[in-house]
C-alpha positions in Angstrom: -11.2 12.9 -0.7 -10.8 16.5 0.4 -7.8 18.7 -0.2 -4.8 17.4 -2.1 -1.8 16.7 0.1 0.7 18.6 -1.9 0.7 21.6 -4.3 1.9 19.4 -7.1 -1.1 17.1 -6.6 -3.4 20.1 -6.6 -1.9 21.4 -9.8 -2.2 18.0 -11.5 -5.9 17.8 -10.4 -6.5 21.2 -11.9 -4.8 20.2 -15.2 -6.9 17.0 -15.4 -10.1 19.1 -14.9 -9.0 21.0 -18.0 -8.5 17.8 -20.0 -4.7 17.9 -19.8 -2.6 14.7 -19.4 0.6 16.4 -18.3 2.0 19.6 -16.9 5.4 21.3 -17.3 7.0 23.6 -14.7 9.6 26.0 -16.1 11.7 28.4 -14.0 12.7 31.8 -15.4 13.4 35.3 -13.9 12.8 34.1 -10.3 9.4 32.5 -11.0 8.1 29.0 -11.6 5.6 28.9 -14.5 3.1 25.9 -14.6 1.6 24.9 -18.0 -1.1 22.2 -18.5 -0.7 20.3 -21.8 -3.7 18.7 -23.7 -3.2 17.6 -27.3 0.2 19.4 -27.6 -1.3 22.8 -26.5 0.0 24.4 -23.4 -2.2 26.6 -21.1 -0.6 28.6 -18.3 -2.4 27.6 -15.0 -0.2 29.1 -12.3 3.0 30.9 -11.5 4.9 31.3 -8.2 7.7 33.5 -7.1 10.7 31.2 -6.3 11.1 32.7 -2.8 7.4 32.3 -1.9 6.1 29.5 0.3 4.2 27.9 -2.6 7.2 28.3 -4.9 9.5 26.5 -2.4 6.8 23.8 -1.8 6.3 23.1 -5.5 10.1 22.8 -6.2 10.4 20.4 -3.2 7.5 18.3 -4.5 9.0 18.1 -8.0 12.5 17.1 -6.8 11.0 14.4 -4.5 8.8 13.1 -7.3 11.8 12.9 -9.7 13.3 10.3 -7.2 10.0 8.4 -6.6 6.7 8.7 -8.6 3.7 9.9 -6.6 0.6 7.8 -6.1 -2.4 10.1 -5.6 -6.2 10.1 -5.8 -7.5 12.8 -8.1 -11.3 13.0 -8.8 -11.8 9.7 -7.0 -9.4 7.8 -9.3 -5.9 6.6 -8.5 -3.1 8.3 -10.6 0.6 8.1 -10.8 2.6 11.3 -11.2 5.9 10.7 -12.9 8.3 13.7 -12.9 11.3 14.1 -15.2 13.9 16.8 -15.5 13.7 18.7 -18.8 16.3 20.7 -20.6 16.0 24.3 -19.5 17.9 27.5 -20.4 20.2 27.2 -17.4 17.4 26.9 -15.0 15.4 23.8 -13.9 12.4 22.6 -15.9 10.2 19.6 -15.1 7.7 17.5 -17.1 5.0 15.7 -15.1 2.9 12.9 -16.7 -0.5 12.3 -15.0 -1.2 8.6 -15.7 -4.1 6.5 -14.4 -2.7 3.7 -12.1 -3.0 0.2 -13.5 -5.8 -1.9 -11.9 -4.8 -4.8 -9.6 -4.7 -8.3 -11.1 -7.3 -10.1 -9.0 -5.5 -13.4 -9.4 -2.3 -12.0 -7.7 -2.4 -11.3 -3.9 -1.7 -7.6 -3.5 1.0 -6.4 -1.1 -0.3 -5.0 2.2 0.8 -4.9 5.8 -0.8 -7.1 8.5 -2.5 -4.0 9.9 -3.8 -3.0 6.5 -5.1 -6.5 6.0 -7.1 -6.3 9.2 -8.7 -3.1 8.0 -9.5 -4.6 4.7 -10.9 -7.8 6.3 -13.1 -5.7 8.7 -14.4 -3.6 5.7 -15.2 -6.8 3.8 -16.9 -8.6 6.8 -18.8 -5.5 7.9 -20.1 -4.9 4.3 -21.1 -8.6 4.0 -23.1 -8.5 7.3 -24.6 -5.1 7.1 -25.0 -4.8 3.3 -23.3 -1.4 3.4 -19.8 -0.2 3.9 -18.6 0.8 7.3 -18.4 4.5 8.2 -15.2 5.9 9.6 -16.8 6.0 13.1 -17.5 2.2 12.7 -13.9 1.6 11.9 -12.8 3.8 14.8 -14.9 1.9 17.3 -13.6 -1.5 16.1 -9.9 -0.6 16.0 -10.0 1.8 19.0 -8.0 4.5 17.3 -8.5 8.2 16.6 -10.5 9.6 13.7 -7.4 11.0 12.0 -5.8 7.6 12.2 -8.8 6.0 10.5 -8.9 8.7 7.8 -5.2 8.3 7.2 -5.5 4.5 6.8 -8.4 4.9 4.4 -6.4 7.4 2.3 -3.4 5.0 2.4 -5.5 2.0 1.3 -7.0 4.1 -1.5 -3.6 5.4 -2.6 -2.3 1.8 -2.7 -5.2 0.8 -5.0 -6.7 -1.6 -2.4 -10.1 0.2 -2.1 -11.9 3.1 -3.6 -14.5 5.6 -2.3 -16.5 8.4 -3.7 -15.5 11.7 -2.2 -18.2 13.3 -0.1 -20.4 10.3 -0.1 -20.9 8.4 3.1 -20.3 4.7 3.3 -19.0 4.6 -0.3 -15.9 2.4 0.4 -15.5 -0.5 -2.1 -12.8 -3.1 -1.8 -10.7 -3.7 -4.9 -9.1 -6.8 -3.4 -10.3 -10.3 -4.0 -11.7 -11.6 -0.6 -9.7 -14.8 -1.0 -6.5 -12.7 -0.5 -7.7 -11.2 2.8 -6.5 -12.5 6.2 -8.9 -13.7 8.9 -10.3 -10.9 11.0 -8.9 -10.9 14.5 
C-alpha cells in the first residue's frame, strides 16, 4: 500500500520483515533506541536524537498509541500495534506488540458508515458484473470524487478489515464482508 503513514508503523514493518513480533523503544542520553525482538533476542534497528524531527514524531506516535491501539496494514496484512509504557531508568520506555488483527466473523454484520457501505456495495456489484475488481479510476468516476479521496477510502476500508488488496497489483481489491451485510447500491 505504499509508504507507512507513521514512523512507528514503518519501524514495525521493518521489525516484521526481520521475523520480530515486537519492538521496544528506550530513551537514554538524549536518544531513542529502537530494538526488534524475535524469540527473546533484541536487535537494534534504529536510533534517533530526541530533538530530531524523526525523534519527535516517534515519541508522539508512541504516546498516541498508548491511548489507542493503531490498526495498520503491513505487508498486505492488517495488524494492531499495542503500545505500553515500560519501566525505564528515569526516562520513558515503550513496548510495542505487533499482532495480526482478528478476522471478521462473517455471521455478524461489521460496523461501517453509510458512505463506506456504498463503496463496498459498488465494489461487490462491479466485481460481480465485470468479473474483476474496480480500479481506483472506476471508483472515482462512479462517486465523482478526487483520486486522493478514493485512495484514502480504500486505505480506511482496508485498515478496518473490510477489504484487502495486494500492494502494487492492479484490481486486486477483495471484499472481506459477506454480501448479505451490504446495503443496496444507490
